[in-house]
N, CA, C and O atoms as a GROMACS GRO file, in nm:
protein
  476
    1UNK      N    1  12.382  -5.514   1.507
    1UNK     CA    2  12.360  -5.655   1.480
    1UNK      C    3  12.252  -5.658   1.368
    1UNK      O    4  12.151  -5.590   1.387
    2UNK      N    5  12.264  -5.728   1.255
    2UNK     CA    6  12.165  -5.748   1.151
    2UNK      C    7  12.062  -5.843   1.197
    2UNK      O    8  12.083  -5.945   1.262
    3UNK      N    9  11.936  -5.793   1.151
    3UNK     CA   10  11.818  -5.895   1.184
    3UNK      C   11  11.823  -6.021   1.094
    3UNK      O   12  11.857  -6.015   0.976
    4UNK      N   13  11.790  -6.125   1.150
    4UNK     CA   14  11.776  -6.253   1.077
    4UNK      C   15  11.635  -6.276   1.022
    4UNK      O   16  11.537  -6.219   1.069
    5UNK      N   17  11.630  -6.357   0.929
    5UNK     CA   18  11.499  -6.401   0.878
    5UNK      C   19  11.457  -6.536   0.933
    5UNK      O   20  11.366  -6.601   0.881
    6UNK      N   21  11.526  -6.577   1.036
    6UNK     CA   22  11.490  -6.708   1.102
    6UNK      C   23  11.348  -6.707   1.147
    6UNK      O   24  11.305  -6.604   1.200
    7UNK      N   25  11.269  -6.811   1.131
    7UNK     CA   26  11.140  -6.818   1.184
    7UNK      C   27  11.142  -6.831   1.329
    7UNK      O   28  11.241  -6.883   1.382
    8UNK      N   29  11.036  -6.786   1.405
    8UNK     CA   30  11.036  -6.799   1.541
    8UNK      C   31  11.049  -6.943   1.580
    8UNK      O   32  11.003  -7.033   1.511
    9UNK      N   33  11.119  -6.964   1.702
    9UNK     CA   34  11.124  -7.105   1.747
    9UNK      C   35  10.987  -7.166   1.782
    9UNK      O   36  10.899  -7.093   1.828
   10UNK      N   37  10.969  -7.284   1.765
   10UNK     CA   38  10.845  -7.357   1.815
   10UNK      C   39  10.844  -7.345   1.966
   10UNK      O   40  10.945  -7.323   2.032
   11UNK      N   41  10.718  -7.363   2.016
   11UNK     CA   42  10.700  -7.363   2.163
   11UNK      C   43  10.614  -7.482   2.205
   11UNK      O   44  10.626  -7.588   2.144
   12UNK      N   45  10.531  -7.469   2.303
   12UNK     CA   46  10.453  -7.575   2.357
   12UNK      C   47  10.302  -7.542   2.336
   12UNK      O   48  10.247  -7.434   2.360
   13UNK      N   49  10.245  -7.654   2.287
   13UNK     CA   50  10.099  -7.664   2.287
   13UNK      C   51  10.037  -7.759   2.382
   13UNK      O   52  10.058  -7.880   2.376
   14UNK      N   53   9.961  -7.703   2.471
   14UNK     CA   54   9.893  -7.788   2.569
   14UNK      C   55   9.755  -7.811   2.503
   14UNK      O   56   9.674  -7.722   2.480
   15UNK      N   57   9.741  -7.940   2.476
   15UNK     CA   58   9.619  -7.992   2.405
   15UNK      C   59   9.522  -8.036   2.520
   15UNK      O   60   9.535  -8.149   2.568
   16UNK      N   61   9.428  -7.954   2.563
   16UNK     CA   62   9.339  -7.980   2.680
   16UNK      C   63   9.213  -8.042   2.613
   16UNK      O   64   9.135  -7.974   2.545
   17UNK      N   65   9.197  -8.180   2.638
   17UNK     CA   66   9.078  -8.239   2.580
   17UNK      C   67   8.997  -8.308   2.691
   17UNK      O   68   8.884  -8.350   2.666
   18UNK      N   69   9.048  -8.321   2.803
   18UNK     CA   70   8.975  -8.391   2.928
   18UNK      C   71   8.852  -8.302   2.970
   18UNK      O   72   8.858  -8.179   2.971
   19UNK      N   73   8.746  -8.372   3.004
   19UNK     CA   74   8.641  -8.315   3.072
   19UNK      C   75   8.655  -8.323   3.226
   19UNK      O   76   8.560  -8.290   3.298
   20UNK      N   77   8.764  -8.364   3.274
   20UNK     CA   78   8.790  -8.372   3.423
   20UNK      C   79   8.839  -8.249   3.476
   20UNK      O   80   8.950  -8.205   3.442
   21UNK      N   81   8.762  -8.189   3.557
   21UNK     CA   82   8.802  -8.064   3.621
   21UNK      C   83   8.945  -8.069   3.697
   21UNK      O   84   9.021  -7.972   3.694
   22UNK      N   85   8.974  -8.175   3.755
   22UNK     CA   86   9.093  -8.195   3.827
   22UNK      C   87   9.214  -8.196   3.739
   22UNK      O   88   9.317  -8.136   3.773
   23UNK      N   89   9.204  -8.266   3.619
   23UNK     CA   90   9.310  -8.269   3.523
   23UNK      C   91   9.330  -8.131   3.465
   23UNK      O   92   9.444  -8.095   3.434
   24UNK      N   93   9.233  -8.059   3.450
   24UNK     CA   94   9.229  -7.924   3.400
   24UNK      C   95   9.303  -7.840   3.493
   24UNK      O   96   9.401  -7.779   3.452
   25UNK      N   97   9.265  -7.832   3.620
   25UNK     CA   98   9.317  -7.751   3.722
   25UNK      C   99   9.464  -7.783   3.761
   25UNK      O  100   9.552  -7.697   3.770
   26UNK      N  101   9.481  -7.909   3.783
   26UNK     CA  102   9.604  -7.958   3.836
   26UNK      C  103   9.713  -8.003   3.730
   26UNK      O  104   9.820  -8.050   3.769
   27UNK      N  105   9.684  -7.986   3.603
   27UNK     CA  106   9.772  -8.029   3.504
   27UNK      C  107   9.765  -7.922   3.389
   27UNK      O  108   9.847  -7.831   3.384
   28UNK      N  109   9.674  -7.934   3.304
   28UNK     CA  110   9.661  -7.839   3.180
   28UNK      C  111   9.687  -7.695   3.212
   28UNK      O  112   9.780  -7.632   3.161
   29UNK      N  113   9.598  -7.644   3.302
   29UNK     CA  114   9.611  -7.494   3.321
   29UNK      C  115   9.727  -7.459   3.412
   29UNK      O  116   9.787  -7.353   3.395
   30UNK      N  117   9.763  -7.547   3.510
   30UNK     CA  118   9.871  -7.518   3.598
   30UNK      C  119  10.009  -7.510   3.529
   30UNK      O  120  10.092  -7.422   3.551
   31UNK      N  121  10.024  -7.618   3.439
   31UNK     CA  122  10.153  -7.626   3.362
   31UNK      C  123  10.150  -7.518   3.253
   31UNK      O  124  10.259  -7.462   3.236
   32UNK      N  125  10.056  -7.480   3.181
   32UNK     CA  126  10.051  -7.375   3.094
   32UNK      C  127  10.089  -7.243   3.147
   32UNK      O  128  10.173  -7.173   3.090
   33UNK      N  129  10.031  -7.209   3.249
   33UNK     CA  130  10.050  -7.084   3.320
   33UNK      C  131  10.197  -7.073   3.377
   33UNK      O  132  10.265  -6.972   3.360
   34UNK      N  133  10.238  -7.177   3.442
   34UNK     CA  134  10.369  -7.170   3.504
   34UNK      C  135  10.470  -7.184   3.405
   34UNK      O  136  10.580  -7.134   3.430
   35UNK      N  137  10.451  -7.246   3.293
   35UNK     CA  138  10.560  -7.249   3.181
   35UNK      C  139  10.585  -7.098   3.134
   35UNK      O  140  10.698  -7.063   3.101
   36UNK      N  141  10.488  -7.020   3.131
   36UNK     CA  142  10.510  -6.875   3.094
   36UNK      C  143  10.578  -6.800   3.204
   36UNK      O  144  10.679  -6.732   3.185
   37UNK      N  145  10.517  -6.814   3.327
   37UNK     CA  146  10.556  -6.727   3.436
   37UNK      C  147  10.699  -6.768   3.482
   37UNK      O  148  10.771  -6.683   3.535
   38UNK      N  149  10.743  -6.901   3.463
   38UNK     CA  150  10.875  -6.941   3.497
   38UNK      C  151  10.972  -6.941   3.385
   38UNK      O  152  11.087  -6.979   3.404
   39UNK      N  153  10.928  -6.899   3.264
   39UNK     CA  154  11.019  -6.898   3.144
   39UNK      C  155  11.062  -7.031   3.096
   39UNK      O  156  11.161  -7.039   3.024
   40UNK      N  157  10.988  -7.148   3.135
   40UNK     CA  158  11.022  -7.268   3.080
   40UNK      C  159  10.996  -7.276   2.924
   40UNK      O  160  11.070  -7.340   2.850
   41UNK      N  161  10.898  -7.212   2.886
   41UNK     CA  162  10.873  -7.190   2.737
   41UNK      C  163  10.840  -7.049   2.699
   41UNK      O  164  10.761  -6.982   2.766
   42UNK      N  165  10.902  -7.002   2.591
   42UNK     CA  166  10.866  -6.865   2.546
   42UNK      C  167  10.727  -6.856   2.485
   42UNK      O  168  10.660  -6.754   2.497
   43UNK      N  169  10.687  -6.959   2.422
   43UNK     CA  170  10.556  -6.956   2.348
   43UNK      C  171  10.463  -7.074   2.393
   43UNK      O  172  10.501  -7.190   2.373
   44UNK      N  173  10.356  -7.052   2.445
   44UNK     CA  174  10.266  -7.151   2.506
   44UNK      C  175  10.126  -7.119   2.448
   44UNK      O  176  10.077  -7.007   2.460
   45UNK      N  177  10.062  -7.223   2.385
   45UNK     CA  178   9.925  -7.229   2.341
   45UNK      C  179   9.845  -7.320   2.406
   45UNK      O  180   9.879  -7.438   2.405
   46UNK      N  181   9.744  -7.284   2.462
   46UNK     CA  182   9.640  -7.364   2.527
   46UNK      C  183   9.524  -7.399   2.438
   46UNK      O  184   9.448  -7.307   2.407
   47UNK      N  185   9.500  -7.524   2.393
   47UNK     CA  186   9.394  -7.553   2.298
   47UNK      C  187   9.294  -7.624   2.373
   47UNK      O  188   9.326  -7.731   2.426
   48UNK      N  189   9.160  -7.573   2.387
   48UNK     CA  190   9.046  -7.637   2.447
   48UNK      C  191   8.983  -7.722   2.326
   48UNK      O  192   8.948  -7.666   2.222
   49UNK      N  193   8.973  -7.853   2.345
   49UNK     CA  194   8.918  -7.938   2.247
   49UNK      C  195   8.835  -8.042   2.307
   49UNK      O  196   8.868  -8.102   2.409
   50UNK      N  197   8.721  -8.064   2.239
   50UNK     CA  198   8.635  -8.164   2.291
   50UNK      C  199   8.566  -8.132   2.424
   50UNK      O  200   8.517  -8.020   2.441
   51UNK      N  201   8.561  -8.226   2.521
   51UNK     CA  202   8.492  -8.202   2.646
   51UNK      C  203   8.552  -8.080   2.730
   51UNK      O  204   8.488  -8.024   2.820
   52UNK      N  205   8.675  -8.047   2.694
   52UNK     CA  206   8.732  -7.934   2.776
   52UNK      C  207   8.658  -7.798   2.742
   52UNK      O  208   8.639  -7.712   2.827
   53UNK      N  209   8.621  -7.786   2.612
   53UNK     CA  210   8.550  -7.662   2.580
   53UNK      C  211   8.418  -7.651   2.644
   53UNK      O  212   8.381  -7.538   2.677
   54UNK      N  213   8.344  -7.749   2.666
   54UNK     CA  214   8.216  -7.759   2.736
   54UNK      C  215   8.245  -7.726   2.894
   54UNK      O  216   8.177  -7.643   2.954
   55UNK      N  217   8.353  -7.799   2.956
   55UNK     CA  218   8.375  -7.779   3.084
   55UNK      C  219   8.424  -7.650   3.127
   55UNK      O  220   8.391  -7.604   3.236
   56UNK      N  221   8.503  -7.588   3.043
   56UNK     CA  222   8.543  -7.445   3.093
   56UNK      C  223   8.438  -7.343   3.087
   56UNK      O  224   8.446  -7.242   3.157
   57UNK      N  225   8.328  -7.366   2.999
   57UNK     CA  226   8.211  -7.275   2.990
   57UNK      C  227   8.132  -7.288   3.115
   57UNK      O  228   8.064  -7.194   3.156
   58UNK      N  229   8.139  -7.414   3.182
   58UNK     CA  230   8.046  -7.434   3.290
   58UNK      C  231   8.109  -7.417   3.430
   58UNK      O  232   8.039  -7.434   3.530
   59UNK      N  233   8.237  -7.383   3.439
   59UNK     CA  234   8.304  -7.390   3.564
   59UNK      C  235   8.377  -7.253   3.593
   59UNK      O  236   8.486  -7.225   3.542
   60UNK      N  237   8.312  -7.174   3.672
   60UNK     CA  238   8.364  -7.041   3.692
   60UNK      C  239   8.514  -7.044   3.747
   60UNK      O  240   8.596  -6.961   3.708
   61UNK      N  241   8.542  -7.135   3.832
   61UNK     CA  242   8.678  -7.151   3.882
   61UNK      C  243   8.787  -7.169   3.779
   61UNK      O  244   8.894  -7.109   3.784
   62UNK      N  245   8.752  -7.255   3.686
   62UNK     CA  246   8.838  -7.282   3.573
   62UNK      C  247   8.848  -7.160   3.478
   62UNK      O  248   8.953  -7.136   3.418
   63UNK      N  249   8.736  -7.084   3.466
   63UNK     CA  250   8.734  -6.962   3.381
   63UNK      C  251   8.833  -6.852   3.449
   63UNK      O  252   8.902  -6.776   3.381
   64UNK      N  253   8.831  -6.853   3.571
   64UNK     CA  254   8.936  -6.766   3.636
   64UNK      C  255   9.077  -6.805   3.619
   64UNK      O  256   9.165  -6.719   3.607
   65UNK      N  257   9.102  -6.940   3.618
   65UNK     CA  258   9.240  -6.987   3.591
   65UNK      C  259   9.286  -6.979   3.450
   65UNK      O  260   9.404  -6.962   3.422
   66UNK      N  261   9.185  -6.993   3.357
   66UNK     CA  262   9.211  -6.951   3.218
   66UNK      C  263   9.246  -6.809   3.195
   66UNK      O  264   9.326  -6.777   3.107
   67UNK      N  265   9.185  -6.720   3.272
   67UNK     CA  266   9.216  -6.581   3.268
   67UNK      C  267   9.358  -6.556   3.316
   67UNK      O  268   9.430  -6.473   3.261
   68UNK      N  269   9.396  -6.629   3.420
   68UNK     CA  270   9.532  -6.613   3.476
   68UNK      C  271   9.634  -6.668   3.372
   68UNK      O  272   9.746  -6.617   3.371
   69UNK      N  273   9.607  -6.762   3.291
   69UNK     CA  274   9.686  -6.826   3.195
   69UNK      C  275   9.701  -6.715   3.080
   69UNK      O  276   9.811  -6.690   3.032
   70UNK      N  277   9.595  -6.657   3.042
   70UNK     CA  278   9.600  -6.544   2.944
   70UNK      C  279   9.696  -6.431   2.991
   70UNK      O  280   9.781  -6.385   2.914
   71UNK      N  281   9.684  -6.392   3.108
   71UNK     CA  282   9.745  -6.284   3.178
   71UNK      C  283   9.887  -6.310   3.174
   71UNK      O  284   9.964  -6.216   3.157
   72UNK      N  285   9.934  -6.440   3.191
   72UNK     CA  286  10.069  -6.480   3.199
   72UNK      C  287  10.128  -6.491   3.051
   72UNK      O  288  10.246  -6.523   3.034
   73UNK      N  289  10.050  -6.466   2.955
   73UNK     CA  290  10.099  -6.477   2.811
   73UNK      C  291  10.069  -6.601   2.735
   73UNK      O  292  10.127  -6.623   2.628
   74UNK      N  293   9.984  -6.682   2.784
   74UNK     CA  294   9.948  -6.802   2.708
   74UNK      C  295   9.832  -6.776   2.613
   74UNK      O  296   9.727  -6.725   2.651
   75UNK      N  297   9.855  -6.813   2.486
   75UNK     CA  298   9.763  -6.787   2.384
   75UNK      C  299   9.644  -6.889   2.396
   75UNK      O  300   9.672  -7.007   2.419
   76UNK      N  301   9.529  -6.856   2.384
   76UNK     CA  302   9.417  -6.939   2.413
   76UNK      C  303   9.354  -6.958   2.272
   76UNK      O  304   9.328  -6.864   2.195
   77UNK      N  305   9.331  -7.095   2.245
   77UNK     CA  306   9.256  -7.131   2.112
   77UNK      C  307   9.164  -7.254   2.146
   77UNK      O  308   9.190  -7.338   2.232
   78UNK      N  309   9.055  -7.252   2.067
   78UNK     CA  310   8.956  -7.370   2.097
   78UNK      C  311   8.902  -7.417   1.956
   78UNK      O  312   8.890  -7.344   1.858
   79UNK      N  313   8.875  -7.540   1.962
   79UNK     CA  314   8.835  -7.608   1.834
   79UNK      C  315   8.689  -7.564   1.810
   79UNK      O  316   8.602  -7.575   1.897
   80UNK      N  317   8.665  -7.508   1.678
   80UNK     CA  318   8.534  -7.454   1.643
   80UNK      C  319   8.439  -7.576   1.625
   80UNK      O  320   8.323  -7.564   1.664
   81UNK      N  321   8.478  -7.683   1.574
   81UNK     CA  322   8.390  -7.794   1.550
   81UNK      C  323   8.335  -7.846   1.679
   81UNK      O  324   8.216  -7.879   1.687
   82UNK      N  325   8.419  -7.854   1.783
   82UNK     CA  326   8.372  -7.884   1.918
   82UNK      C  327   8.281  -7.786   1.982
   82UNK      O  328   8.177  -7.821   2.039
   83UNK      N  329   8.319  -7.665   1.971
   83UNK     CA  330   8.253  -7.550   2.018
   83UNK      C  331   8.109  -7.547   1.960
   83UNK      O  332   8.012  -7.516   2.029
   84UNK      N  333   8.100  -7.582   1.820
   84UNK     CA  334   7.969  -7.583   1.761
   84UNK      C  335   7.887  -7.695   1.808
   84UNK      O  336   7.766  -7.685   1.830
   85UNK      N  337   7.963  -7.813   1.824
   85UNK     CA  338   7.877  -7.935   1.871
   85UNK      C  339   7.820  -7.919   2.006
   85UNK      O  340   7.717  -7.978   2.039
   86UNK      N  341   7.888  -7.837   2.088
   86UNK     CA  342   7.838  -7.816   2.232
   86UNK      C  343   7.760  -7.680   2.247
   86UNK      O  344   7.712  -7.645   2.354
   87UNK      N  345   7.753  -7.612   2.141
   87UNK     CA  346   7.691  -7.480   2.141
   87UNK      C  347   7.756  -7.375   2.242
   87UNK      O  348   7.687  -7.299   2.311
   88UNK      N  349   7.889  -7.378   2.246
   88UNK     CA  350   7.959  -7.287   2.337
   88UNK      C  351   8.060  -7.193   2.275
   88UNK      O  352   8.142  -7.135   2.348
   89UNK      N  353   8.059  -7.175   2.143
   89UNK     CA  354   8.140  -7.089   2.070
   89UNK      C  355   8.141  -6.945   2.124
   89UNK      O  356   8.250  -6.894   2.150
   90UNK      N  357   8.027  -6.876   2.141
   90UNK     CA  358   8.031  -6.736   2.186
   90UNK      C  359   8.094  -6.729   2.323
   90UNK      O  360   8.178  -6.643   2.348
   91UNK      N  361   8.051  -6.822   2.418
   91UNK     CA  362   8.105  -6.825   2.548
   91UNK      C  363   8.257  -6.844   2.560
   91UNK      O  364   8.321  -6.783   2.646
   92UNK      N  365   8.317  -6.930   2.470
   92UNK     CA  366   8.454  -6.943   2.465
   92UNK      C  367   8.523  -6.813   2.414
   92UNK      O  368   8.628  -6.776   2.467
   93UNK      N  369   8.469  -6.746   2.316
   93UNK     CA  370   8.519  -6.618   2.274
   93UNK      C  371   8.514  -6.515   2.379
   93UNK      O  372   8.608  -6.437   2.397
   94UNK      N  373   8.402  -6.513   2.453
   94UNK     CA  374   8.388  -6.415   2.570
   94UNK      C  375   8.499  -6.449   2.677
   94UNK      O  376   8.536  -6.360   2.755
   95UNK      N  377   8.550  -6.569   2.681
   95UNK     CA  378   8.645  -6.608   2.781
   95UNK      C  379   8.792  -6.575   2.715
   95UNK      O  380   8.894  -6.587   2.784
   96UNK      N  381   8.797  -6.538   2.593
   96UNK     CA  382   8.928  -6.501   2.534
   96UNK      C  383   8.979  -6.602   2.442
   96UNK      O  384   9.090  -6.586   2.391
   97UNK      N  385   8.910  -6.703   2.415
   97UNK     CA  386   8.962  -6.811   2.320
   97UNK      C  387   8.936  -6.767   2.180
   97UNK      O  388   8.832  -6.710   2.146
   98UNK      N  389   9.042  -6.798   2.095
   98UNK     CA  390   9.021  -6.778   1.944
   98UNK      C  391   8.952  -6.906   1.903
   98UNK      O  392   9.014  -7.011   1.919
   99UNK      N  393   8.838  -6.907   1.855
   99UNK     CA  394   8.765  -7.032   1.818
   99UNK      C  395   8.788  -7.045   1.670
   99UNK      O  396   8.743  -6.964   1.590
  100UNK      N  397   8.861  -7.153   1.635
  100UNK     CA  398   8.895  -7.178   1.495
  100UNK      C  399   8.890  -7.328   1.468
  100UNK      O  400   8.908  -7.397   1.568
  101UNK      N  401   8.870  -7.390   1.354
  101UNK     CA  402   8.886  -7.530   1.326
  101UNK      C  403   9.035  -7.557   1.355
  101UNK      O  404   9.122  -7.485   1.306
  102UNK      N  405   9.060  -7.657   1.431
  102UNK     CA  406   9.206  -7.676   1.484
  102UNK      C  407   9.268  -7.790   1.416
  102UNK      O  408   9.387  -7.808   1.444
  103UNK      N  409   9.212  -7.873   1.330
  103UNK     CA  410   9.296  -7.977   1.260
  103UNK      C  411   9.410  -7.932   1.189
  103UNK      O  412   9.519  -7.988   1.207
  104UNK      N  413   9.395  -7.833   1.107
  104UNK     CA  414   9.522  -7.775   1.032
  104UNK      C  415   9.616  -7.714   1.116
  104UNK      O  416   9.735  -7.740   1.104
  105UNK      N  417   9.568  -7.628   1.209
  105UNK     CA  418   9.673  -7.572   1.297
  105UNK      C  419   9.749  -7.663   1.382
  105UNK      O  420   9.869  -7.645   1.401
  106UNK      N  421   9.681  -7.765   1.434
  106UNK     CA  422   9.743  -7.868   1.513
  106UNK      C  423   9.848  -7.937   1.432
  106UNK      O  424   9.962  -7.955   1.475
  107UNK      N  425   9.804  -7.976   1.312
  107UNK     CA  426   9.899  -8.045   1.225
  107UNK      C  427  10.023  -7.970   1.189
  107UNK      O  428  10.131  -8.027   1.170
  108UNK      N  429  10.004  -7.828   1.178
  108UNK     CA  430  10.109  -7.741   1.145
  108UNK      C  431  10.208  -7.742   1.258
  108UNK      O  432  10.330  -7.752   1.239
  109UNK      N  433  10.148  -7.731   1.386
  109UNK     CA  434  10.238  -7.726   1.506
  109UNK      C  435  10.318  -7.857   1.513
  109UNK      O  436  10.437  -7.855   1.546
  110UNK      N  437  10.255  -7.967   1.484
  110UNK     CA  438  10.337  -8.098   1.494
  110UNK      C  439  10.438  -8.096   1.386
  110UNK      O  440  10.550  -8.136   1.417
  111UNK      N  441  10.419  -8.059   1.269
  111UNK     CA  442  10.512  -8.068   1.160
  111UNK      C  443  10.620  -7.962   1.178
  111UNK      O  444  10.732  -7.980   1.132
  112UNK      N  445  10.588  -7.851   1.245
  112UNK     CA  446  10.686  -7.747   1.277
  112UNK      C  447  10.781  -7.766   1.388
  112UNK      O  448  10.872  -7.686   1.408
  113UNK      N  449  10.761  -7.869   1.461
  113UNK     CA  450  10.843  -7.904   1.572
  113UNK      C  451  10.805  -7.860   1.707
  113UNK      O  452  10.883  -7.865   1.801
  114UNK      N  453  10.672  -7.813   1.716
  114UNK     CA  454  10.621  -7.776   1.854
  114UNK      C  455  10.616  -7.902   1.934
  114UNK      O  456  10.597  -8.013   1.883
  115UNK      N  457  10.636  -7.878   2.066
  115UNK     CA  458  10.605  -7.995   2.160
  115UNK      C  459  10.457  -7.986   2.185
  115UNK      O  460  10.402  -7.876   2.194
  116UNK      N  461  10.392  -8.096   2.198
  116UNK     CA  462  10.252  -8.108   2.224
  116UNK      C  463  10.228  -8.192   2.346
  116UNK      O  464  10.263  -8.310   2.350
  117UNK      N  465  10.172  -8.132   2.439
  117UNK     CA  466  10.126  -8.214   2.571
  117UNK      C  467   9.979  -8.228   2.568
  117UNK      O  468   9.906  -8.129   2.565
  118UNK      N  469   9.928  -8.362   2.568
  118UNK     CA  470   9.784  -8.380   2.574
  118UNK      C  471   9.742  -8.418   2.700
  118UNK      O  472   9.800  -8.509   2.760
  119UNK      N  473   9.631  -8.351   2.755
  119UNK     CA  474   9.575  -8.373   2.887
  119UNK      C  475   9.417  -8.400   2.866
  119UNK      O  476   9.345  -8.422   2.964
   0.00000   0.00000   0.00000
């Protein structure tokens, strides 16, 4: 069978902006992880943006859940502007997040047909 030059199909972006630990634990992280473990989505990206980036750096329980997401195959990204504003960039990187300015990547995900779930 010949290889195709088709681009990879879009997936799911979980845009985690809430500073509420319950919303993180019982929605953003739970759904991102289970989406990969259950094969609901082939590609899942968890983006920590705004208060979520500060929250995850302060909560060891959430850090453990983020590690489970990564182990399940969820790609971790975080907004650099937010990380800089909160002074948590190095900690996010230590937790496995790719810390980048997210405006352009999020716009690309939207234009390329990714599903975006905001929490």
